[in-house]
C-alpha positions in Angstrom: -6.0 -14.2 24.3 -4.9 -14.5 20.7 -5.0 -11.7 18.1 -8.1 -13.1 16.4 -10.1 -13.1 19.6 -8.9 -9.6 20.3 -10.0 -8.4 16.9 -13.4 -9.9 17.4 -13.8 -8.1 20.7 -12.6 -4.8 19.1 -15.1 -5.3 16.2 -18.0 -5.9 18.7 -16.9 -2.8 20.7 -16.7 -0.7 17.5 -20.2 -1.8 16.4 -21.6 -0.4 19.7 -20.2 3.1 19.0 -22.9 5.6 18.0 -20.7 8.7 18.2 -19.8 9.7 14.7 -17.0 11.9 16.0 -15.4 9.0 17.7 -15.7 6.9 14.6 -14.0 9.7 12.6 -11.2 9.8 15.1 -10.7 6.0 15.0 -10.6 6.1 11.2 -8.0 8.8 11.3 -5.9 7.0 13.8 -6.0 3.8 11.8 -5.0 5.6 8.6 -2.1 7.4 10.4 -0.9 4.1 11.9 -0.9 2.4 8.6 1.0 5.3 7.0 3.6 5.2 9.9 4.0 1.5 9.5 4.6 1.8 5.8 7.1 4.6 6.3 9.1 2.6 8.9 9.4 -0.2 6.4 10.9 2.1 3.8 14.6 2.3 3.5 16.7 4.5 1.2 18.0 2.9 -2.0 21.7 2.7 -2.5 23.1 4.6 -5.5 24.4 1.4 -6.9 20.9 -0.2 -6.7 19.4 2.9 -8.4 21.9 2.9 -11.2 21.4 -0.9 -11.7 17.6 -0.3 -12.0 18.2 2.4 -14.6 20.5 0.1 -16.6 17.9 -2.7 -16.4 15.2 -0.3 -17.6 17.3 0.7 -20.6 18.0 -2.9 -21.5 14.2 -3.7 -21.2 13.4 -0.8 -23.4 16.0 -1.7 -26.0 14.7 -5.4 -26.0 11.1 -4.2 -26.5 10.0 -5.4 -23.0 7.9 -2.3 -22.5 4.2 -1.4 -22.7 2.8 1.8 -24.2 0.7 4.0 -22.0 -2.5 3.1 -23.9 -1.7 -0.7 -23.7 -1.2 -0.4 -19.9 -4.5 1.5 -19.5 -6.3 -1.3 -21.5 -4.7 -4.0 -19.2 -5.6 -2.1 -16.1 -9.3 -2.1 -17.1 -9.3 -5.9 -17.0 -7.9 -6.1 -13.5 -10.4 -7.1 -10.8 
């Protein structure tokens, strides 16, 4: 059975649940698993990489490749 079929079966099973407590537990479990997955993918940055990023940020600032806080807020409002 492929993953798509398994997801459909899981969705059907979930739709039959009437116990709000169980739904809350499943929501918590899913959130925790997503968090754990994200954390496993994180890896520490090397000091050289960090210093390179700082240098690049300085160069961008000096070259005017920056946005003000207010300009960024305006742009964010247009995101959909």
